[in-house]
VEXGU-679104 format. One record per residue (C-alpha): x, y, z; residue in three letters; residue number from 1. Coordinates in Angstrom, 2 decimals, always signed. Example, Ala and Ser with C-alpha at 12.3 -4.5 7.8 and 13.67 -1.06 7.14 Angstrom:
    east   north      up residuo num
  +12.30   -4.50   +7.80     ALA   1
  +13.67   -1.06   +7.14     SER   2
//
This chain:
    east   north      up residuo num
  -47.41  -47.40  +16.31     UNK   1
  -48.51  -48.36  +12.78     UNK   2
  -48.31  -50.79   +9.89     UNK   3
  -45.27  -49.76   +7.84     UNK   4
  -46.48  -51.76   +4.82     UNK   5
  -48.93  -48.90   +4.26     UNK   6
  -47.16  -46.34   +2.03     UNK   7
  -49.05  -43.52   +3.78     UNK   8
  -48.08  -44.81   +7.21     UNK   9
  -46.99  -42.54   +9.99     UNK  10
  -43.37  -42.50  +11.03     UNK  11
  -42.38  -44.58  +14.03     UNK  12
  -39.86  -44.10  +16.78     UNK  13
  -37.62  -47.10  +16.20     UNK  14
  -35.61  -45.97  +19.22     UNK  15
  -36.68  -43.35  +21.78     UNK  16
  -35.06  -40.54  +19.78     UNK  17
  -34.97  -41.99  +16.23     UNK  18
  -37.71  -41.48  +13.65     UNK  19
  -38.10  -43.93  +10.77     UNK  20
  -40.60  -43.11   +8.06     UNK  21
  -41.16  -44.90   +4.75     UNK  22
  -42.83  -44.14   +1.43     UNK  23
  -43.37  -46.18   -1.71     UNK  24
  -42.75  -43.78   -4.60     UNK  25
  -42.93  -43.93   -8.38     UNK  26
  -39.54  -45.21   -9.51     UNK  27
  -37.11  -46.17  -10.61     UNK  28
  -34.73  -45.48   -7.71     UNK  29
  -32.64  -43.20   -9.93     UNK  30
  -35.63  -40.89  -10.33     UNK  31
  -36.20  -40.75   -6.55     UNK  32
  -32.45  -40.19   -6.06     UNK  33
  -32.69  -37.14   -8.32     UNK  34
  -35.49  -35.71   -6.12     UNK  35
  -33.24  -36.20   -3.08     UNK  36
  -30.03  -34.77   -4.51     UNK  37
  -30.87  -32.18   -7.19     UNK  38
  -31.70  -28.76   -5.79     UNK  39
  -34.33  -27.83   -8.40     UNK  40
  -36.26  -31.07   -7.78     UNK  41
  -35.75  -31.13   -3.98     UNK  42
  -37.10  -27.57   -3.63     UNK  43
  -40.43  -28.81   -5.05     UNK  44
  -40.99  -30.97   -1.95     UNK  45
  -38.58  -29.85   +0.78     UNK  46
  -35.64  -27.45   +0.47     UNK  47
  -33.31  -26.06   -2.18     UNK  48
  -29.54  -26.23   -2.03     UNK  49
  -26.81  -27.53   -4.28     UNK  50
  -24.88  -30.45   -2.86     UNK  51
  -21.66  -32.07   -3.96     UNK  52
  -22.14  -35.79   -3.51     UNK  53
  -18.90  -36.43   -1.62     UNK  54
  -18.32  -37.36   +2.01     UNK  55
  -17.34  -34.24   +3.94     UNK  56
  -18.84  -31.85   +1.40     UNK  57
  -20.70  -28.96   +3.07     UNK  58
  -23.98  -27.62   +1.70     UNK  59
  -26.89  -25.45   +2.77     UNK  60
  -30.59  -26.30   +2.62     UNK  61
  -33.10  -23.45   +2.32     UNK  62
  -36.79  -24.05   +3.03     UNK  63
  -39.55  -21.91   +1.57     UNK  64
  -42.51  -23.99   +2.73     UNK  65
  -44.98  -21.29   +1.67     UNK  66
  -44.01  -22.10   -1.94     UNK  67
  -44.67  -25.86   -1.75     UNK  68
  -48.43  -25.62   -2.32     UNK  69
  -50.85  -23.03   -3.60     UNK  70
  -52.32  -21.89   -1.34     UNK  71
  -49.67  -22.57   +1.32     UNK  72
  -52.12  -22.71   +4.22     UNK  73
  -51.71  -20.97   +7.55     UNK  74
  -48.07  -20.90   +8.60     UNK  75
  -47.58  -21.26  +12.38     UNK  76
  -46.48  -18.02  +14.05     UNK  77
  -43.17  -19.49  +15.23     UNK  78
  -42.05  -20.33  +11.67     UNK  79
  -40.53  -17.79   +9.29     UNK  80
  -41.01  -17.56   +5.54     UNK  81
  -37.46  -18.82   +4.94     UNK  82
  -35.29  -21.17   +6.97     UNK  83
  -31.73  -22.27   +6.17     UNK  84
  -29.46  -24.92   +7.66     UNK  85
  -25.81  -25.80   +7.02     UNK  86
  -25.13  -29.51   +6.62     UNK  87
  -22.37  -31.89   +5.61     UNK  88
  -22.51  -35.15   +3.67     UNK  89
  -21.53  -38.07   +5.93     UNK  90
  -22.24  -40.99   +3.59     UNK  91
  -23.09  -41.33   -0.09     UNK  92
  -23.72  -44.48   -2.13     UNK  93
  -25.64  -43.46   -5.29     UNK  94
  -28.47  -44.24   -5.84     UNK  95
  -29.04  -46.23   -2.66     UNK  96
  -27.97  -44.23   +0.39     UNK  97
  -27.37  -40.62   +1.38     UNK  98
  -26.63  -39.36   +4.91     UNK  99
  -25.90  -35.87   +6.18     UNK 100
  -25.78  -33.83   +9.36     UNK 101
  -28.94  -32.10  +10.54     UNK 102
  -28.62  -29.30  +13.07     UNK 103
  -28.12  -30.54  +16.64     UNK 104
  -29.50  -34.01  +15.93     UNK 105
  -27.71  -37.18  +14.91     UNK 106
  -28.36  -36.60  +11.22     UNK 107
  -30.59  -37.97   +8.48     UNK 108
  -30.22  -40.98   +6.21     UNK 109
  -32.18  -41.68   +3.03     UNK 110
  -32.20  -45.31   +1.89     UNK 111
  -33.64  -46.40   -1.46     UNK 112
  -34.66  -49.90   -2.52     UNK 113
  -36.13  -50.83   -5.91     UNK 114
  -39.59  -52.40   -5.88     UNK 115
  -39.83  -53.78   -9.37     UNK 116
  -39.20  -51.51  -12.34     UNK 117
  -41.59  -48.71  -11.50     UNK 118
  -41.51  -48.22   -7.72     UNK 119
  -38.98  -47.48   -5.02     UNK 120
  -39.11  -47.72   -1.25     UNK 121
  -37.69  -44.62   +0.42     UNK 122
  -36.77  -44.95   +4.09     UNK 123
  -35.89  -41.79   +6.01     UNK 124
  -34.09  -42.22   +9.32     UNK 125
  -33.61  -39.15  +11.52     UNK 126
  -31.35  -39.97  +14.48     UNK 127
  -30.96  -38.51  +17.97     UNK 128
  -33.91  -36.17  +18.05     UNK 129
  -33.93  -36.02  +21.85     UNK 130
  -35.94  -32.86  +22.56     UNK 131
  -39.66  -33.81  +22.59     UNK 132
  -40.86  -30.55  +20.98     UNK 133
  -38.23  -30.79  +18.23     UNK 134
  -39.12  -34.47  +17.72     UNK 135
  -42.78  -33.54  +17.28     UNK 136
  -41.92  -30.93  +14.62     UNK 137
  -39.51  -33.35  +12.91     UNK 138
  -42.15  -36.11  +12.74     UNK 139
  -44.81  -33.82  +11.31     UNK 140
  -42.29  -32.14   +9.02     UNK 141
  -40.90  -35.29   +7.45     UNK 142
  -44.39  -36.72   +7.04     UNK 143
  -45.73  -33.56   +5.37     UNK 144
  -42.69  -33.11   +3.13     UNK 145
  -42.74  -36.77   +2.05     UNK 146
  -46.45  -36.44   +1.23     UNK 147
  -45.56  -33.48   -1.02     UNK 148
  -42.79  -35.57   -2.63     UNK 149
  -45.19  -38.47   -3.29     UNK 150
  -47.72  -36.11   -4.85     UNK 151
  -45.15  -34.32   -7.02     UNK 152
  -43.68  -37.60   -8.25     UNK 153
  -47.18  -38.94   -8.99     UNK 154
  -48.20  -35.79  -10.87     UNK 155
  -50.93  -34.85   -8.38     UNK 156
  -51.46  -31.79   -6.21     UNK 157
  -50.42  -32.22   -2.58     UNK 158
  -52.55  -31.14   +0.35     UNK 159
  -52.13  -27.52   +1.48     UNK 160
  -48.75  -27.73   +3.20     UNK 161
  -49.17  -25.83   +6.45     UNK 162
  -52.71  -27.05   +7.15     UNK 163
  -51.57  -30.64   +6.54     UNK 164
  -48.48  -30.12   +8.73     UNK 165
  -50.63  -28.74  +11.58     UNK 166
  -52.99  -31.74  +11.43     UNK 167
  -50.05  -34.12  +11.37     UNK 168
  -48.45  -32.38  +14.35     UNK 169
  -51.64  -32.93  +16.37     UNK 170
  -51.78  -36.58  +15.29     UNK 171
  -48.13  -37.17  +16.18     UNK 172
  -48.69  -35.51  +19.55     UNK 173
  -51.37  -38.09  +20.26     UNK 174
  -49.33  -41.01  +18.90     UNK 175
  -46.10  -40.07  +20.69     UNK 176
  -47.91  -39.50  +23.98     UNK 177
  -49.45  -43.00  +23.89     UNK 178
//
């Protein structure tokens, strides 16, 4: 579907129901790990929620996507202002790997690899996203949220969240239909 050496590459279905998406981010890996695990940093690019970094620990993520960019863009009618989801840590190996449950899917894994002293490769793997409409939203969602993360970590302003998400959803629809 794409060249994954490009840090702005689209996610790929590495199995029929598994999304893999990568980003090269300003490092070191410990800095990226903080953006994945600390609620106040994670809310700047995805969702807030304190998490105890222990296998079996429950936590809740709360999205307020309208707050990610100013302006937020046009939110799709089928999305609310706030969305929350209960999760549970399934694997933790700081600062290299974090996995947790994700709704009715097979869960999400974040993998971090150092790329020299000042960069890190983040790989997000979202497993068992079987429903095609959910998979489309997941692909566009991870892509848009990771673009916000890259911008925040680079000290730049991200694209207007909802407008970017809508464009990405159309692009993924085309790519996944091919």
